[in-house]
C-alpha positions as CSV (number, residue, x, y, z in Angstrom):
1,M,20.9,-31.2,-14.3
2,D,22.0,-34.8,-15.5
3,V,25.7,-34.4,-16.7
4,S,25.8,-37.9,-17.4
5,K,23.3,-37.8,-20.3
6,P,24.1,-36.4,-23.6
7,P,24.0,-32.6,-23.8
8,V,21.5,-30.7,-25.9
9,L,21.2,-26.6,-25.6
10,C,18.3,-25.3,-26.3
11,I,17.1,-21.6,-27.5
12,V,13.4,-21.3,-27.2
13,G,10.7,-18.6,-26.9
14,P,8.1,-17.0,-29.4
15,T,8.6,-15.8,-32.9
16,A,10.2,-12.5,-33.6
17,T,12.6,-12.4,-30.6
18,G,15.9,-13.1,-32.5
19,K,16.4,-17.0,-31.5
20,S,17.9,-18.0,-35.2
21,A,20.4,-15.3,-34.8
22,L,21.2,-16.0,-31.4
23,G,21.7,-20.0,-32.5
24,I,23.7,-19.0,-35.2
25,E,26.0,-16.8,-32.9
26,L,26.6,-19.4,-30.2
27,A,27.4,-22.2,-32.7
28,K,30.4,-19.9,-34.0
29,H,31.8,-20.1,-30.2
30,L,30.8,-23.3,-29.4
31,S,31.1,-25.3,-32.5
32,G,28.1,-26.1,-32.7
33,E,25.3,-27.0,-35.1
34,V,21.9,-25.6,-35.5
35,L,18.4,-28.1,-35.3
36,S,15.3,-26.1,-36.2
37,A,12.3,-27.2,-34.0
38,D,9.8,-25.0,-36.4
39,S,6.8,-27.0,-37.5
40,M,6.8,-25.3,-40.7
41,Q,10.7,-25.2,-41.7
42,V,10.3,-28.7,-42.8
43,Y,8.4,-28.0,-45.9
44,R,10.4,-27.4,-48.9
45,G,9.5,-24.0,-50.6
46,M,8.0,-22.2,-47.5
47,D,11.2,-19.8,-47.2
48,I,9.9,-16.2,-46.3
49,G,6.9,-16.8,-44.7
50,T,8.4,-19.5,-41.9
51,A,11.5,-16.9,-41.7
52,K,13.7,-20.1,-43.0
53,V,17.4,-18.8,-42.8
54,T,19.0,-18.3,-45.6
55,R,22.4,-19.8,-46.7
56,E,24.3,-16.6,-46.5
57,E,22.3,-16.0,-42.7
58,Q,23.6,-19.5,-41.4
59,Q,27.5,-17.8,-41.6
60,G,28.8,-21.8,-42.5
61,V,27.4,-22.5,-39.5
62,P,25.5,-26.0,-40.6
63,H,21.4,-26.3,-40.3
64,H,19.6,-29.7,-39.8
65,L,16.0,-30.4,-39.9
66,L,14.9,-27.8,-43.0
67,D,13.5,-28.6,-46.0
68,L,12.9,-32.3,-45.2
69,V,9.5,-32.7,-47.3
70,S,7.1,-31.2,-50.1
71,P,4.1,-28.7,-48.7
72,D,1.5,-31.6,-49.4
73,V,3.3,-34.6,-47.1
74,R,2.3,-35.3,-44.0
75,F,4.8,-34.8,-41.4
76,T,4.1,-35.8,-37.9
77,V,6.0,-34.8,-34.3
78,A,7.2,-38.2,-34.3
79,D,8.7,-37.8,-37.7
80,W,10.7,-34.7,-36.6
81,V,11.7,-36.5,-33.5
82,Q,13.3,-39.0,-35.4
83,R,14.9,-37.1,-37.3
84,A,16.1,-35.0,-34.5
85,D,17.5,-37.8,-32.6
86,A,19.1,-39.2,-35.7
87,A,21.1,-36.0,-36.4
88,I,22.0,-34.9,-32.7
89,S,23.8,-38.6,-32.7
90,E,25.9,-37.5,-35.5
91,I,26.5,-34.0,-34.3
92,H,27.8,-35.4,-31.2
93,A,29.9,-38.2,-33.0
94,R,31.8,-35.1,-34.4
95,G,32.5,-33.8,-31.2
96,N,29.9,-30.9,-31.7
97,L,27.3,-29.2,-29.8
98,P,23.7,-29.4,-31.2
99,I,21.6,-26.1,-30.3
100,V,18.2,-26.7,-31.2
101,V,16.5,-23.5,-31.8
102,G,12.3,-22.9,-32.6
103,G,9.3,-21.7,-31.3
104,T,7.4,-24.9,-31.6
105,G,6.5,-26.1,-27.8
106,L,5.3,-30.0,-28.7
107,Y,9.1,-30.4,-30.4
108,I,10.8,-28.6,-27.8
109,R,9.4,-30.5,-25.3
110,A,9.8,-34.0,-27.4
111,I,13.6,-33.2,-26.3
112,T,13.7,-32.0,-22.9
113,E,11.1,-35.5,-21.8
114,D,10.8,-38.7,-23.2
115,L,7.2,-38.5,-24.3
116,S,5.6,-40.8,-26.4
117,F,4.3,-40.0,-29.9
118,A,3.2,-43.5,-30.9
119,E,0.6,-43.0,-33.7
120,E,-2.8,-43.8,-33.2
121,E,-5.1,-45.3,-35.8
122,G,-6.9,-42.8,-37.5
123,S,-10.3,-42.9,-39.8
124,E,-10.7,-40.9,-42.6
125,E,-14.7,-41.2,-42.3
126,V,-14.0,-38.9,-39.0
127,R,-12.4,-36.9,-40.4
128,R,-14.4,-36.3,-43.1
129,R,-17.3,-35.5,-40.6
130,W,-15.6,-32.8,-38.5
131,F,-14.2,-31.5,-41.6
132,S,-17.8,-31.0,-42.7
133,Y,-18.8,-29.8,-39.2
134,L,-16.3,-26.9,-39.5
135,Q,-17.7,-25.9,-42.5
136,Q,-21.0,-25.8,-41.5
137,H,-20.1,-23.7,-37.7
138,G,-17.0,-22.9,-38.1
139,P,-14.1,-23.1,-35.9
140,E,-15.3,-21.5,-32.6
141,A,-18.3,-24.6,-32.8
142,L,-15.7,-26.8,-33.6
143,H,-13.7,-25.5,-30.8
144,Q,-16.3,-25.6,-28.4
145,A,-16.8,-29.6,-29.2
146,L,-13.6,-30.5,-28.6
147,R,-13.9,-28.3,-25.1
148,E,-16.8,-30.7,-24.1
149,R,-14.6,-33.6,-24.6
150,D,-11.4,-32.9,-24.1
151,P,-11.0,-29.3,-21.9
152,A,-7.1,-29.6,-21.2
153,S,-6.5,-30.0,-25.5
154,A,-8.7,-27.3,-25.9
155,A,-7.3,-25.1,-23.7
156,R,-3.9,-26.0,-25.6
157,L,-5.3,-25.5,-29.0
158,H,-6.3,-22.6,-30.5
159,P,-10.0,-22.7,-32.4
160,N,-8.5,-21.6,-35.8
161,D,-5.6,-24.7,-35.3
162,T,-8.7,-26.6,-36.9
163,R,-6.2,-29.7,-38.0
164,R,-5.6,-30.3,-35.2
165,V,-8.5,-29.4,-33.1
166,I,-10.0,-32.1,-35.6
167,R,-7.4,-34.6,-34.7
168,A,-7.7,-34.3,-31.3
169,L,-11.9,-34.8,-31.6
170,E,-10.6,-37.9,-33.9
171,V,-8.3,-39.3,-31.1
172,F,-11.3,-38.9,-28.6
173,E,-13.9,-40.3,-30.8
174,L,-11.8,-43.5,-31.7
175,G,-10.4,-44.1,-28.4
176,G,-12.8,-42.9,-26.1
177,K,-10.1,-40.7,-24.4
178,P,-8.9,-38.0,-24.8
179,L,-5.6,-36.5,-27.1
180,S,-4.2,-34.6,-23.8
181,A,-4.3,-38.4,-21.9
182,H,-1.9,-39.8,-24.6
183,Y,0.8,-37.7,-22.9
184,D,3.1,-37.3,-19.9
185,W,3.3,-33.3,-19.2
186,R,5.1,-33.3,-15.9
187,V,8.4,-32.2,-15.8
188,K,10.8,-35.1,-15.1
189,G,13.9,-34.8,-17.9
190,G,14.4,-37.0,-20.8
191,R,17.0,-39.1,-22.6
192,Y,19.2,-35.5,-22.5
193,W,20.7,-33.0,-20.8
194,T,19.1,-30.1,-22.0
195,E,19.5,-26.3,-21.0
196,Q,16.9,-24.0,-22.3
197,F,16.9,-20.3,-22.5
198,G,14.0,-18.0,-23.8
199,L,13.6,-14.9,-25.3
200,T,11.2,-12.9,-24.5
201,A,10.5,-8.8,-24.2
202,D,7.7,-6.6,-23.2
203,R,4.3,-7.7,-24.9
204,E,4.0,-3.7,-27.0
205,V,7.6,-4.6,-28.1
206,L,6.7,-7.8,-29.4
207,Y,3.9,-7.1,-31.2
208,E,6.0,-4.1,-32.7
209,R,8.8,-6.4,-34.1
210,V,5.9,-8.9,-35.3
211,N,4.5,-6.1,-37.8
212,A,7.6,-5.0,-38.8
213,R,8.3,-8.8,-39.6
214,V,5.3,-9.3,-41.6
215,D,6.5,-6.1,-43.2
216,R,9.6,-7.2,-44.6
217,M,8.4,-10.5,-45.4
218,M,5.6,-8.8,-47.7
219,E,8.4,-6.7,-48.9
220,I,11.2,-9.6,-49.9
221,G,8.1,-11.4,-51.7
222,L,6.1,-13.6,-49.4
223,L,3.0,-13.2,-51.8
224,E,5.0,-14.2,-54.8
225,E,6.0,-17.0,-52.8
226,V,2.6,-18.1,-51.7
227,A,1.6,-17.7,-55.7
228,E,4.1,-20.0,-56.4
229,L,3.0,-22.6,-54.2
230,R,-0.5,-22.4,-55.2
231,R,0.1,-22.7,-58.6
232,L,2.2,-25.8,-57.9
233,G,-1.2,-27.0,-56.5
234,Y,-0.6,-27.0,-52.6
235,H,-4.2,-25.9,-51.7
236,R,-5.9,-24.5,-48.3
237,N,-6.5,-28.0,-47.0
238,L,-3.2,-29.2,-46.6
239,T,-1.2,-28.6,-42.7
240,S,1.5,-27.0,-44.5
241,M,-1.1,-24.1,-46.0
242,Q,-2.3,-23.5,-42.6
243,A,0.9,-21.8,-41.6
244,I,0.4,-18.0,-40.7
245,G,1.2,-16.0,-44.0
246,Y,0.3,-18.4,-46.2
247,K,-3.4,-19.1,-45.8
248,E,-4.1,-15.4,-45.2
249,L,-2.7,-14.6,-48.4
250,L,-4.4,-17.9,-50.1
251,T,-7.5,-16.1,-49.4
252,Y,-6.5,-12.7,-50.7
253,L,-5.6,-15.1,-54.1
254,D,-8.9,-16.3,-54.0
255,G,-10.4,-13.3,-54.1
256,E,-12.0,-13.0,-50.7
257,V,-10.4,-10.4,-48.7
258,S,-8.6,-7.2,-49.8
259,L,-4.8,-7.4,-49.9
260,E,-4.7,-5.1,-47.1
261,Q,-7.2,-7.0,-44.8
262,A,-4.9,-10.2,-45.6
263,V,-1.6,-8.3,-44.4
264,A,-3.8,-7.4,-41.3
265,D,-5.0,-10.7,-40.7
266,I,-1.0,-12.0,-40.7
267,K,-0.2,-9.5,-38.2
268,M,-3.1,-10.3,-35.9
269,A,-2.7,-14.3,-36.4
270,T,1.4,-13.5,-35.3
271,R,0.4,-11.6,-32.3
272,R,-1.9,-14.0,-31.1
273,F,0.6,-16.9,-32.0
274,V,3.0,-15.1,-29.7
275,K,0.9,-15.0,-26.9
276,R,0.0,-18.9,-27.0
277,Q,3.7,-19.8,-27.4
278,L,5.0,-17.4,-24.5
279,S,1.8,-19.3,-22.3
280,W,3.2,-23.0,-23.3
281,F,7.0,-22.1,-22.2
282,R,6.2,-20.2,-19.3
283,R,4.8,-23.6,-17.7
284,D,8.1,-25.1,-18.0
285,P,10.4,-23.6,-14.8
286,R,13.6,-24.8,-16.8
287,V,13.3,-22.3,-19.1
288,R,15.8,-18.9,-18.2
289,W,14.4,-16.1,-19.6
290,L,16.5,-13.1,-21.6
291,H,15.3,-9.8,-21.9
292,L,15.7,-8.5,-25.0
293,D,17.7,-5.1,-24.6
294,E,16.2,-1.9,-27.1
295,K,18.4,-2.8,-29.7
296,G,16.7,-6.2,-29.8
297,G,19.6,-8.5,-28.5
298,I,20.6,-9.6,-25.0
299,R,22.5,-8.0,-22.5
300,S,26.5,-9.2,-22.8
301,D,26.0,-10.7,-19.1
302,D,23.2,-13.0,-20.6
303,L,25.8,-14.3,-23.6
304,Q,28.5,-15.0,-21.1
305,D,25.9,-17.2,-19.1
306,I,24.6,-19.0,-22.0
307,L,28.5,-19.3,-23.6
308,T,29.7,-20.6,-20.2
309,I,27.1,-23.2,-20.3
310,G,27.5,-24.3,-23.9
311,R,31.3,-25.0,-22.7
312,Q,30.9,-27.3,-19.9
313,M,27.8,-29.1,-22.6
314,L,31.0,-29.2,-25.5
315,A,33.6,-30.5,-22.8
316,G,31.2,-33.2,-22.2
317,I,30.9,-34.0,-25.6
318,R,34.1,-34.2,-26.2
319,N,35.3,-35.9,-22.6
320,A,33.0,-38.7,-23.9
321,S,33.8,-39.1,-27.0
322,R,37.5,-39.6,-26.0
323,E,36.4,-42.6,-23.4
């Protein structure tokens, strides 16, 4: 803990654990403003499938880093970091506490560490070649090709995350070094004083919450949302349309699977995503894990612990502004 640095409170963990609701509750007690650390919530028009908080759900709490670009615009982690740093600076200037909420591990890591995300030169030709390889041989073979060249990145990336697998292969082929070599993953601390609280539950409970959440998304119009994006010309090869829920429903809309199968695929993909999120965040020893109770909330003692630290952070922000 380095209280001399600008403070940022982080609420992390897998999907369907209630991070957004907790972030809003904390913000109301701590003069906080919420920053979304979700790589798919940056896209406009993708609301239901990304579980983007509605205006009503925000309860008047300012939210940042939502709806930044159209689904066909390339948006990198470097872009997100730039936006996040600017928002955090503005929030501090207002004397408020930034509360970063989300499950995209690399975004959180970019806040807790000073990672470099300098853009590497790319090659459209190399990308096309690996995309052709994917179409001919499938995602497992593509992932195996990465495993042979960059085992560390292959361990971090799911075979179905074909866009990032292709990017890792591209970086290796162009530079001769694995993508994993570009980042220092040691826990050292970065430009902010960060405190991380992670939400979790028993695996069976998490899976039940995932299934119920997908059913709810379908009830409130996820299929219609995906159909509208498709009508607007956002195709399956876009990064945004590879998001869980969108990719599966596009296969249904293209007549490749039944709706029942598409929904089952969404639930399975989300459960696998939960496992990857847990594996990612558990590698960081600084995360303090809070177990959801039978009602899906956290214990009052845990809430008070977060509020105590949050008040210390808020006091630091306001003392700094008076100096």
